[in-house]
C-alpha positions in Angstrom: 32.0 1.2 -36.8 31.5 0.4 -40.8 35.1 -1.6 -42.9 37.5 1.1 -43.9 38.8 1.4 -47.4 41.7 -1.0 -47.7 44.7 0.8 -47.3 46.7 -1.4 -48.8 46.8 -4.2 -51.1 45.0 -7.9 -50.6 48.5 -9.3 -50.1 49.6 -7.0 -48.0 46.6 -6.7 -45.9 46.9 -10.8 -45.4 50.3 -10.6 -44.6 49.4 -8.0 -41.8 46.4 -10.3 -40.6 49.1 -13.6 -40.1 51.7 -11.4 -38.6 49.7 -10.4 -36.0 48.2 -13.7 -35.2 51.7 -15.3 -35.0 52.3 -12.3 -32.8 49.7 -12.8 -30.5 50.2 -16.2 -30.3 54.4 -15.7 -29.5 53.7 -13.1 -26.8 50.7 -15.7 -24.9 52.7 -18.8 -25.4 56.7 -18.0 -25.2 56.9 -15.0 -23.5 53.3 -15.8 -21.1 52.0 -12.3 -21.4 48.5 -12.6 -20.0 46.2 -13.2 -22.5 44.5 -9.7 -22.2 46.8 -7.7 -22.3 48.7 -9.3 -25.4 44.9 -9.3 -27.4 45.1 -5.6 -26.6 48.1 -5.0 -27.2 48.3 -6.7 -30.8 45.0 -5.5 -31.3 46.5 -1.8 -31.3 49.3 -2.7 -33.3 47.4 -3.9 -36.0 44.9 -1.0 -36.4 47.9 1.0 -36.9 49.6 -1.2 -39.0 46.4 -1.9 -41.3 45.7 1.5 -41.9 43.0 2.2 -40.0 43.4 6.4 -39.0 44.8 7.4 -36.2 41.8 9.3 -35.0 39.6 6.0 -35.5 41.8 3.1 -33.4 40.0 4.3 -30.0 36.5 3.6 -32.0 37.8 0.3 -33.4 38.8 -1.3 -30.3 36.1 -0.2 -28.2 33.4 -1.6 -30.6 34.4 -4.9 -31.4 35.0 -5.3 -27.8 32.1 -3.6 -26.7 30.1 -5.6 -28.9 31.3 -8.9 -28.0 30.8 -8.2 -24.0 27.0 -7.1 -24.9 26.7 -9.9 -25.9 28.7 -12.4 -23.8 28.7 -10.9 -20.1 25.2 -10.8 -19.5 25.2 -14.4 -20.7 28.2 -15.7 -19.1 27.6 -13.7 -15.3 24.1 -15.3 -15.4 25.1 -18.7 -16.5 27.7 -19.4 -13.9 25.7 -18.1 -11.5 22.6 -20.5 -12.1 25.3 -23.2 -12.6 26.5 -22.7 -9.7 23.0 -23.2 -7.7 22.3 -26.5 -9.9 25.6 -27.5 -8.4 25.7 -27.0 -5.2 22.1 -27.5 -4.8 23.2 -31.5 -6.3 20.8 -30.4 -9.3 23.6 -31.4 -11.5 24.3 -34.2 -10.3 20.8 -35.6 -10.1 20.7 -34.7 -14.0 23.9 -36.5 -14.6 22.9 -39.4 -12.9 20.0 -39.6 -14.8 21.5 -39.5 -18.3 24.3 -42.0 -17.0 21.4 -44.4 -15.6 19.5 -43.6 -18.9 22.5 -44.5 -21.2 24.9 -45.9 -19.4 28.6 -44.8 -18.2 30.1 -45.4 -22.0 27.7 -43.3 -23.5 27.7 -40.9 -21.4 29.3 -38.3 -23.8 27.3 -39.6 -26.7 24.1 -38.5 -24.1 25.8 -34.8 -23.2 26.2 -34.3 -27.1 22.3 -35.4 -28.1 21.2 -33.6 -25.1 23.2 -30.7 -26.3 21.5 -31.0 -29.8 18.7 -30.7 -28.2 18.7 -27.6 -26.0 20.9 -25.8 -28.5 18.4 -25.5 -31.2 16.8 -22.3 -29.8 19.7 -21.4 -27.8 23.1 -19.6 -28.5 26.4 -20.9 -28.3 27.9 -19.3 -25.6 24.1 -19.4 -23.5 24.3 -23.0 -23.6 27.5 -23.5 -22.9 27.3 -21.9 -19.6 24.3 -23.4 -18.4 25.3 -27.1 -19.3 28.9 -26.7 -17.9 27.8 -27.9 -14.2 26.5 -31.0 -16.1 29.4 -31.5 -18.2 31.6 -30.9 -15.3 29.6 -33.4 -12.7 29.7 -36.5 -15.2 33.7 -36.0 -16.3 34.6 -35.6 -12.2 32.5 -38.9 -11.5 34.0 -40.8 -14.4 37.2 -39.3 -14.4 39.8 -39.2 -17.3 40.0 -36.4 -19.5 37.7 -33.8 -19.6 37.7 -33.5 -23.3 35.5 -36.7 -23.3 32.6 -35.2 -22.2 33.0 -31.6 -22.6 33.7 -31.9 -26.8 30.4 -33.6 -28.0 28.3 -31.5 -25.7 30.2 -28.3 -26.8 30.8 -29.1 -30.7 26.8 -29.9 -30.3 26.1 -26.2 -29.5 28.7 -25.2 -32.3 26.9 -27.1 -34.8 23.1 -26.1 -34.2 24.3 -22.5 -34.1 26.4 -22.4 -37.5 24.1 -24.8 -39.4 20.1 -24.6 -38.2 17.4 -22.4 -38.0 16.4 -20.1 -36.2 19.8 -19.5 -35.1 20.6 -15.7 -36.5 23.6 -16.7 -39.2 21.7 -19.6 -41.7 18.6 -17.6 -41.0 20.3 -14.7 -42.4 22.2 -16.6 -44.9 19.0 -18.2 -46.1 17.1 -14.6 -46.1 19.7 -13.2 -48.3 19.8 -16.3 -51.0 16.0 -16.0 -51.0 16.0 -19.7 -50.0 13.0 -21.3 -48.0 13.7 -21.4 -44.0 12.3 -24.6 -43.7 13.6 -26.0 -46.4 16.6 -25.2 -45.4 16.0 -26.4 -41.7 14.9 -29.4 -42.4 18.0 -30.2 -45.1 20.6 -29.0 -42.5 19.1 -31.1 -39.2 20.2 -34.2 -40.8 23.4 -33.2 -42.1 24.3 -31.5 -38.6 23.7 -34.5 -36.6 25.9 -36.5 -39.2 28.6 -33.8 -39.0 28.3 -33.9 -35.5 28.8 -37.7 -35.1 31.7 -37.5 -37.2 33.4 -34.6 -36.9 32.9 -34.0 -33.4 32.0 -37.1 -31.2 34.3 -39.8 -33.0 36.8 -37.2 -32.9 36.8 -36.2 -29.8 37.1 -39.6 -28.6 40.8 -39.9 -30.3 41.4 -36.2 -28.7 40.3 -37.2 -25.3 43.3 -39.9 -25.3 45.7 -37.6 -26.9 45.0 -35.0 -24.4 44.1 -35.2 -20.9 43.1 -31.8 -19.6 41.7 -32.8 -15.9 38.3 -31.1 -14.8 39.1 -27.4 -13.4 37.3 -25.9 -10.2 37.7 -22.5 -10.9 34.1 -22.1 -11.9 32.4 -24.3 -9.6 34.6 -25.2 -6.7 35.2 -28.7 -5.1 33.0 -31.6 -5.6 29.6 -32.1 -3.9 28.4 -35.6 -3.4 25.4 -37.1 -4.3 23.5 -36.1 -1.5 24.0 -32.7 -2.0 26.0 -31.5 1.0 26.5 -27.4 1.1 28.7 -25.5 3.6 26.5 -22.9 5.3 28.3 -18.9 5.4 26.9 -19.2 9.3 29.4 -19.8 11.6 31.0 -22.2 8.8 28.9 -25.1 9.8 28.4 -28.3 7.3 24.5 -29.1 6.9 23.9 -31.9 4.4 20.4 -30.6 2.0 18.6 -32.8 -0.1 18.9 -32.4 -3.7 16.1 -31.5 -6.0 14.0 -34.1 -7.7 15.3 -34.5 -11.3 11.5 -32.6 -12.4 12.7 -29.4 -10.9 16.2 -29.4 -12.5 14.3 -30.3 -15.9 12.0 -27.8 -15.3 14.4 -24.8 -14.6 16.5 -25.9 -17.3 13.1 -25.6 -19.7 12.7 -22.3 -18.7 15.0 -20.5 -21.1 14.5 -23.6 -23.6 10.6 -22.0 -24.0 10.7 -18.4 -23.3 13.8 -18.3 -25.8 11.6 -20.4 -28.6 9.0 -17.9 -28.0 11.6 -15.2 -29.1 13.0 -16.9 -32.4 9.2 -18.1 -33.3 7.7 -14.9 -32.7 10.3 -12.5 -34.4 10.2 -14.7 -37.5 6.7 -14.4 -37.8 6.8 -10.6 -37.1 9.6 -10.5 -39.8 7.7 -12.3 -42.3 4.4 -10.5 -41.9 2.3 -13.3 -40.5 2.1 -11.4 -37.4 1.1 -7.3 -37.1 3.6 -4.9 -36.1 2.5 -3.3 -32.5 1.2 -6.2 -30.7 1.9 -5.2 -26.9 2.0 -9.0 -26.1 3.8 -10.0 -28.8 6.3 -7.4 -27.8 6.3 -8.8 -24.2 7.3 -12.4 -25.2 9.6 -11.2 -27.5 11.0 -9.4 -24.6 11.3 -12.2 -21.9 12.6 -14.6 -24.7 15.4 -12.2 -25.4 18.7 -14.6 -24.1 20.2 -12.4 -21.4 16.2 -12.0 -19.8 15.5 -15.4 -20.2 18.2 -16.5 -18.1 17.9 -13.9 -15.6 14.1 -15.4 -15.2 15.7 -18.5 -15.1 18.1 -17.4 -12.4 15.4 -16.0 -10.1 13.3 -19.6 -10.3 16.6 -21.4 -9.4 16.8 -18.9 -6.6 13.3 -19.7 -5.4 13.5 -23.6 -5.7 17.3 -23.8 -5.1 18.9 -21.4 -3.5 16.8 -21.4 -0.6 17.0 -25.0 0.4 18.8 -25.5 3.4 20.2 -21.4 3.3 19.1 -18.5 3.8 18.8 -15.3 0.9 22.2 -14.2 2.3 23.7 -17.2 1.9 22.7 -17.6 -1.7 23.5 -14.1 -2.7 27.1 -14.6 -0.9 27.5 -17.8 -2.6 26.2 -16.1 -6.7 28.3 -13.2 -5.6 31.4 -15.9 -5.3 30.7 -17.1 -8.3 31.2 -14.1 -10.2 35.0 -13.8 -9.6 36.3 -16.6 -11.2 34.8 -15.1 -14.4 36.1 -11.6 -14.8 39.1 -12.9 -16.2 37.0 -14.7 -19.0 35.2 -12.1 -20.1 37.7 -9.8 -20.1 39.6 -12.0 -22.3 36.8 -12.9 -24.2 35.7 -9.0 -25.1 39.3 -8.4 -26.1 39.3 -11.6 -28.5 36.3 -9.8 -30.1 38.3 -6.4 -30.2 40.9 -8.1 -32.4 38.2 -9.8 -34.4 36.5 -6.4 -34.8 40.0 -4.5 -36.0 40.9 -7.2 -38.5 37.0 -6.8 -39.7 37.3 -2.7 -39.8 40.8 -3.0 -41.5 38.9 -4.8 -44.5 41.3 -7.5 -44.1 38.4 -10.0 -44.7 36.8 -8.1 -47.5 39.7 -8.1 -49.7 40.7 -11.5 -49.8 36.7 -12.5 -50.3 36.6 -10.3 -53.3 40.2 -11.6 -54.4 38.5 -15.3 -53.7 35.3 -14.2 -55.5 37.0 -13.5 -58.6 38.3 -17.2 -59.3 35.5 -18.7 -61.0 35.5 -21.7 -58.9 32.6 -23.6 -58.9 29.6 -21.9 -56.4 29.1 -24.1 -53.6 33.1 -24.6 -53.6 33.2 -20.6 -53.8 31.1 -20.2 -50.9 33.0 -22.5 -48.7 36.1 -20.7 -49.0 34.9 -17.1 -49.2 33.0 -18.0 -45.2 36.5 -20.0 -44.7 38.4 -16.7 -45.2 36.5 -14.5 -43.6 36.2 -16.4 -40.5 39.7 -17.0 -40.4 40.1 -13.4 -40.8 37.7 -12.1 -38.6 36.3 -15.1 -36.1 32.6 -14.3 -36.1 31.1 -17.8 -37.8 27.8 -15.1 -38.1 29.6 -12.7 -39.7 31.5 -14.8 -42.2 27.5 -16.4 -42.6 25.9 -12.9 -43.4 28.8 -11.5 -45.4 29.3 -14.7 -47.2 25.7 -14.8 -48.4 25.9 -11.3 -49.5 28.6 -11.4 -51.6 27.5 -14.9 -53.7 23.8 -13.5 -53.5 23.8 -12.5 -57.5 25.3 -15.8 -58.9 22.7 -17.5 -56.7 19.7 -17.0 -58.7 17.7 -19.0 -60.4 18.3 -22.0 -58.1 16.1 -24.1 -56.4 15.0 -24.4 -52.6 17.4 -27.4 -51.9 20.1 -25.7 -53.6 19.9 -22.7 -51.5 19.5 -24.9 -48.7 23.0 -27.0 -49.4 24.7 -23.4 -50.3 23.8 -22.5 -46.7 25.5 -25.6 -45.4 28.6 -24.8 -47.3 28.7 -21.3 -46.0 28.3 -22.7 -42.3 31.1 -25.3 -43.0 33.3 -22.8 -43.8 32.4 -20.3 -40.9 32.7 -23.1 -38.8 36.3 -24.4 -39.2 39.7 -22.9 -38.3 38.1 -21.5 -34.8 41.2 -19.7 -33.6 42.6 -16.6 -30.9 40.1 -13.8 -32.7 37.2 -15.6 -32.1 35.3 -15.4 -28.9 34.2 -18.6 -28.4 38.1 -20.1 -28.9 38.5 -17.9 -25.6 35.3 -18.9 -24.0 35.9 -22.6 -24.1 39.9 -22.2 -23.4 38.8 -20.7 -19.9 35.4 -22.7 -19.3 37.5 -25.9 -19.9 40.6 -24.9 -18.0 42.9 -25.6 -21.3 45.8 -23.0 -22.1 46.3 -21.6 -26.0 48.3 -24.1 -27.1 45.9 -27.1 -26.1 43.0 -25.4 -27.5 44.3 -24.9 -30.9 45.2 -28.4 -30.9 41.9 -29.5 -29.8 38.9 -27.1 -30.2 40.2 -25.9 -33.0 40.9 -29.8 -34.5 37.2 -30.5 -33.9 35.4 -27.2 -35.0 37.8 -27.3 -38.7 36.8 -31.4 -38.5 32.7 -30.5 -37.9 32.7 -28.1 -41.0 34.8 -29.9 -43.2 32.2 -32.8 -42.4 29.2 -30.7 -42.8 30.8 -29.2 -46.4 31.4 -33.1 -47.8 28.1 -34.1 -47.3 26.7 -30.6 -49.3 29.0 -31.5 -51.9 28.0 -35.0 -52.0 24.3 -34.1 -52.4 24.7 -30.4 -54.6 24.9 -32.7 -57.8 21.8 -35.0 -57.0 19.2 -31.7 -56.3 
């Protein structure tokens, strides 16, 4: 559903948005009303208050909810089943032990972050996070202390890559709208993403981990399994020891989605710029199997064959996978409702009215791009939407800029689209539920880290822009 013509002025719409977020936080944090119920209730009230025609309110609600579920439900479902197999087979432990052996205990958070930066290059934030989750939890269980020491460097790495680097859709769309060179954007933003991650995520996560003691939750993957891969059979309730898979098998499984999704990204890009002709069935097949849900499905099937049958019958493995889906129902519904709330804010025209006002202030282009993207991010939640919309709004002002200037302009937009993740962002709810944090703690940790990441990237872009 497209945004409607704003029913009120910018100031009124902005006050509605602020009030909606305040009421939502009050219901969840003070009244203790369930987050799913609170999100749906506030979405309905906000849609009516913002002037969306009553006849269109149901469509406005289901549009954001359905779009979010379409992108999240399959990824989380397949990812959690894959993670469960990695965890109970001892595969996550093998990978964690290898990382720790190479980098040492003190550098384990850094190693997780670097691995996530590499793994996240072709993979969306939510898919990468859910696949990496058992590894993060295994390392955190082994060393103790706050989960944030290990979780935030990896989650922040996925967020940095997703926002700043092609071939992810946000920076690609922004670069295309600004008529920039995607290769130059990648080359410029890669070192910026690394520095911004180190300063805005890794160093900040050490401070946040010291301040907030977040225990490792057993919600998704149950109790810890030992390094020998002990698993419990469903047949007669007996316990049997299963030899863990080799490091090569685990890495091979994790490489499957990496390779398949890379094929999809590269081939889709080549088709869009005309290098590959339309109608090539083999290329279309590779693009299909590289679609993130299909790639994760293929990976899951491979994991069932290589890990699920190790000392278990297929019936036992199916029962194990079935149990793994139970805890994520709440996560998926809450995430979908977060998308509903963000969708209502977008359809109401709140973000568009606010950004139109900012574009008329006569600010320097780089700063204007950052502010507009920030306003869109805060107003409607999605980083990709903020990137794309901001690039479209400033495209006419970017004419005549060189490729390096456009690349830094994309950096500034991506930085604004990263900061201040809050309750209208589906990623906020994924992180909150995956890491077992309440909303207040998530605001004080994840939201802060996302903001320092975005500000770090923008500071680098602002320092370099006058030099190019």
